[in-house]
Residue frames relative to the residue before (quaternion, step in Angstrom):
aa qw qx qy qz dx dy dz
M 1.0000 0.0000 0.0000 0.0000 0.00 0.00 0.00
I 0.1453 -0.7461 0.6432 0.0922 3.55 -1.07 0.80
V 0.1252 -0.7692 0.6245 0.0516 3.55 -0.88 1.01
I 0.1598 -0.7727 0.6104 0.0697 3.54 -0.79 1.07
V 0.1791 -0.7550 0.6240 0.0925 3.57 -0.71 1.11
A 0.0155 -0.8347 0.5481 -0.0504 3.56 -0.30 1.28
G 0.2961 0.7402 -0.5753 0.1827 3.51 -1.27 0.46
V 0.6439 -0.5310 0.3814 0.3974 3.56 -1.26 0.18
S 0.7081 -0.4559 0.3493 0.4108 3.50 -1.36 0.32
G 0.8208 0.2323 -0.1806 0.4896 3.57 -0.92 0.90
S 0.5194 0.6780 -0.3965 0.3368 3.61 1.23 0.12
G 0.5952 -0.6030 0.3499 0.3997 3.55 1.30 -0.12
K 0.2711 0.8092 -0.4846 0.1921 3.56 1.29 0.29
T 0.6969 0.4802 -0.2757 0.4557 3.55 0.82 -1.06
T 0.6456 0.5123 -0.3300 0.4602 3.60 0.92 -0.83
V 0.7044 0.4427 -0.2781 0.4801 3.58 0.78 -0.99
G 0.6647 0.5262 -0.3179 0.4245 3.62 0.87 -0.87
S 0.6934 0.4620 -0.2876 0.4723 3.55 0.91 -0.89
M 0.6171 0.5199 -0.3459 0.4788 3.63 1.08 -0.67
L 0.6558 0.5211 -0.3140 0.4469 3.56 0.91 -0.90
A 0.6572 0.4960 -0.3033 0.4797 3.59 0.91 -0.93
G 0.6602 0.5199 -0.3099 0.4448 3.56 0.91 -0.86
R 0.6733 0.5057 -0.2881 0.4561 3.53 0.93 -0.91
L 0.7345 0.3996 -0.2332 0.4964 3.58 1.06 -0.74
G 0.4315 -0.7005 0.4632 0.3294 3.59 1.22 -0.32
W 0.4667 0.6736 -0.4393 0.3680 3.58 1.21 0.57
R 0.5994 -0.5193 0.4625 0.3965 3.57 -1.33 0.26
F 0.1510 -0.7770 0.6077 0.0649 3.54 -1.22 0.68
A 0.0201 0.7665 -0.6418 0.0097 3.52 -1.20 0.73
D 0.2628 -0.7125 0.6271 0.1735 3.52 -1.16 0.72
A 0.4902 -0.7036 0.4319 0.2795 3.56 -0.67 1.10
D 0.5437 0.6240 -0.4054 0.3882 3.60 1.10 -0.53
A 0.6380 0.5483 -0.3239 0.4330 3.58 1.10 -0.64
F 0.6565 0.5233 -0.3047 0.4498 3.60 1.25 -0.25
H 0.4704 0.6871 -0.4460 0.3282 3.60 1.24 -0.05
P 0.4422 -0.6647 0.5266 0.2921 3.59 -0.97 0.78
A 0.6945 -0.4994 0.3301 0.3991 3.59 -1.22 0.52
A 0.6314 0.5447 -0.3383 0.4362 3.62 1.00 -0.78
N 0.6492 0.4988 -0.3223 0.4752 3.59 1.00 -0.79
I 0.6459 0.5246 -0.3280 0.4472 3.60 0.91 -0.82
A 0.6500 0.5166 -0.3076 0.4648 3.55 0.98 -0.85
K 0.6437 0.5304 -0.3063 0.4588 3.54 1.00 -0.90
M 0.6818 0.4835 -0.2874 0.4678 3.58 0.90 -0.95
R 0.6301 0.5341 -0.3307 0.4564 3.60 1.03 -0.76
A 0.6726 0.4775 -0.2782 0.4923 3.54 1.17 -0.66
G 0.5358 -0.6515 0.3968 0.3619 3.58 1.28 0.05
L 0.5187 0.6402 -0.4171 0.3835 3.60 1.19 0.34
P 0.4428 -0.7002 0.4834 0.2827 3.57 -0.85 0.86
L 0.4491 -0.6698 0.5151 0.2904 3.57 -1.12 0.66
T 0.3587 -0.7053 0.5714 0.2175 3.54 -1.17 0.67
D 0.6678 -0.4444 0.3767 0.4632 3.59 -1.25 0.14
E 0.6248 0.5460 -0.3362 0.4455 3.61 0.99 -0.81
D 0.6431 0.5230 -0.3178 0.4603 3.58 1.00 -0.86
R 0.7082 0.4878 -0.2641 0.4367 3.56 0.98 -0.84
R 0.4989 0.6894 -0.4313 0.2998 3.64 1.09 -0.38
P 0.7018 0.4311 -0.3072 0.4766 3.67 0.73 -0.88
W 0.5931 0.5564 -0.3521 0.4634 3.62 1.12 -0.69
L 0.6910 0.4612 -0.2969 0.4708 3.63 0.79 -0.89
R 0.6125 0.5440 -0.3447 0.4584 3.61 1.05 -0.70
A 0.6622 0.5107 -0.3019 0.4578 3.58 0.99 -0.91
I 0.6457 0.4995 -0.3226 0.4791 3.58 0.99 -0.83
G 0.6572 0.5133 -0.3079 0.4580 3.57 0.93 -0.91
A 0.6330 0.5219 -0.3349 0.4635 3.62 1.00 -0.76
W 0.6397 0.5176 -0.3294 0.4631 3.59 1.00 -0.85
M 0.6541 0.5066 -0.3070 0.4703 3.58 0.95 -0.84
D 0.6354 0.5275 -0.3186 0.4652 3.59 0.99 -0.87
E 0.6432 0.5183 -0.3264 0.4595 3.59 0.97 -0.79
R 0.6325 0.5095 -0.3317 0.4800 3.59 0.98 -0.77
I 0.6610 0.5131 -0.3052 0.4545 3.60 0.86 -0.94
E 0.6653 0.5099 -0.2990 0.4560 3.56 0.92 -0.95
A 0.6855 0.4672 -0.2631 0.4926 3.56 1.11 -0.76
G 0.4517 -0.6938 0.4444 0.3422 3.62 1.25 -0.14
E 0.4872 0.6619 -0.4296 0.3741 3.56 1.18 0.55
S 0.3398 -0.6829 0.5990 0.2438 3.54 -1.20 0.57
A 0.0040 -0.8178 0.5742 -0.0381 3.56 -1.11 0.63
V 0.2729 -0.7074 0.6260 0.1825 3.51 -1.36 0.35
V 0.0122 0.7762 -0.6304 0.0037 3.56 -0.98 0.88
T 0.2598 -0.7463 0.5890 0.1692 3.51 -1.04 0.76
C 0.1167 0.7790 -0.5982 0.1470 3.56 -0.95 0.96
S 0.5362 -0.6300 0.4479 0.3391 3.57 -0.92 0.87
A 0.0342 0.8459 -0.5320 0.0179 3.65 0.98 -0.83
L 0.1429 0.8599 -0.4818 0.0892 3.58 0.95 0.85
K 0.7677 0.3107 -0.1818 0.5302 3.59 1.05 -0.63
R 0.5908 -0.5642 0.4188 0.3965 3.58 -1.09 0.58
A 0.6182 0.5491 -0.3684 0.4249 3.60 0.90 -0.68
Y 0.6398 0.5056 -0.3257 0.4784 3.58 1.06 -0.69
R 0.6557 0.4972 -0.3105 0.4759 3.57 0.96 -0.88
D 0.6265 0.5317 -0.3325 0.4628 3.56 1.02 -0.78
A 0.6297 0.5313 -0.3360 0.4564 3.61 0.98 -0.75
L 0.7070 0.4344 -0.2583 0.4947 3.60 1.06 -0.71
L 0.7851 0.2557 -0.1140 0.5524 3.64 1.01 -0.72
D 0.5619 -0.5559 0.4066 0.4583 3.79 0.32 1.18
G 0.5803 -0.4088 0.4325 0.5558 11.72 15.91 15.26
Q 0.1872 -0.8651 0.4639 0.0358 3.95 1.24 -0.19
F 0.8317 0.1448 -0.1112 0.5244 3.66 -0.40 -1.09
A 0.6429 0.5275 -0.3216 0.4527 3.59 0.98 -0.78
A 0.7244 0.4313 -0.2448 0.4788 3.57 1.07 -0.67
L 0.5084 0.6717 -0.4136 0.3453 3.60 1.21 -0.36
E 0.0729 -0.7667 0.6378 0.0007 3.51 -0.85 1.10
P 0.4198 -0.7164 0.4891 0.2671 3.64 -0.52 1.08
A 0.5835 -0.5703 0.4505 0.3625 3.57 -1.17 0.67
G 0.1492 -0.8188 0.5525 0.0450 3.53 -0.90 0.90
P 0.7556 -0.3463 0.2698 0.4862 3.56 -1.28 -0.13
G 0.7725 0.3469 -0.2513 0.4687 3.55 -1.02 0.73
E 0.6468 0.4722 -0.3357 0.4960 3.60 1.24 -0.13
R 0.3745 -0.7003 0.5603 0.2355 3.55 -1.06 0.81
A 0.3497 0.7323 -0.4927 0.3141 3.60 0.37 1.25
V 0.1510 -0.7375 0.6516 0.0933 3.50 -1.26 0.60
S 0.2068 -0.7846 0.5708 0.1257 3.60 -0.73 0.93
I 0.0397 -0.7822 0.6214 -0.0212 3.54 -0.90 1.03
V 0.3573 -0.7229 0.5534 0.2086 3.53 -0.78 1.04
P 0.4228 -0.7292 0.4657 0.2697 3.61 -0.58 1.07
A 0.4110 -0.6828 0.5572 0.2331 3.52 -1.11 0.85
D 0.6356 -0.5060 0.3974 0.4267 3.62 -1.23 0.19
D 0.7369 0.3303 -0.1873 0.5592 3.57 1.16 -0.60
P 0.4695 -0.6918 0.4661 0.2896 3.63 -0.67 1.08
A 0.6200 0.5498 -0.3554 0.4325 3.63 0.96 -0.70
Q 0.6412 0.4983 -0.3241 0.4853 3.61 1.07 -0.68
T 0.6156 0.5338 -0.3466 0.4647 3.57 1.05 -0.74
V 0.6322 0.5218 -0.3183 0.4761 3.59 0.98 -0.85
A 0.6516 0.5040 -0.3084 0.4756 3.60 0.92 -0.92
D 0.6360 0.5295 -0.3239 0.4586 3.62 0.98 -0.77
I 0.6461 0.5080 -0.3099 0.4780 3.61 0.98 -0.88
I 0.6538 0.5011 -0.3166 0.4702 3.59 0.88 -0.93
A 0.6520 0.5194 -0.3218 0.4488 3.61 0.92 -0.81
V 0.6494 0.5262 -0.3287 0.4397 3.60 0.95 -0.87
F 0.7564 0.3644 -0.2028 0.5039 3.58 0.95 -0.84
R 0.3392 -0.7688 0.4706 0.2690 3.55 1.41 -0.03
L 0.2973 0.7627 -0.5109 0.2626 3.51 0.89 1.06
G 0.3866 -0.6871 0.5573 0.2606 3.51 -1.03 0.74
T 0.6539 -0.5158 0.3557 0.4240 3.59 -1.15 0.21
D 0.6348 0.4980 -0.3517 0.4748 3.59 1.23 -0.13
G 0.5727 -0.6289 0.3532 0.3895 3.57 1.37 0.17
E 0.5837 0.5700 -0.3841 0.4323 3.60 1.22 0.04
H 0.5556 -0.5852 0.4648 0.3643 3.55 -1.15 0.60
E 0.3473 -0.7133 0.5671 0.2214 3.61 -0.91 0.91
A 0.5460 -0.5956 0.4807 0.3405 3.53 -1.18 0.61
E 0.4276 -0.6788 0.5265 0.2814 3.56 -1.08 0.72
A 0.4999 -0.6684 0.4720 0.2838 3.51 -1.08 0.81
C-alpha cells in the first residue's frame, strides 16, 4: 500500500507523513526531494512552477512509488498533489490551485488535528492499519 499525504505548503505533510511511516515501519519519502535542479533553482528565485515544470517531478515520484509496489513494500510519500491532474499522474499559487478530490479518485480526505500524532492516529483508523502496517481484521 502506498499512502500519499497531500496538502498545501506548510500544512504539516512532512511531519504527519514521517510520523505515519515511522509508526507503521514503512519507507518514507518527501516529494520535494524528487525535484530536478531546474525546479529548485526556479523556486529559490521565487518563481512559480508550471505544470510543465512539474511533469518530471511527478514522473520521479511515480517511479519511486512503482519501485516500492514492485518490491512488495508499503510506503508513505508526501506531495502537494494540488490538482487532480497531478494526482492522476501519481495514481494511474497553493490554496488557489487546490482542487478537492472528486468522484473517481482513490482519495480519502482527513482534516488535520491540532496535534500531528492525532492526525496520524486518524489516518491509521481510516485505513484500519495496525501498528505493524498490516490491515486489521474487521470485527
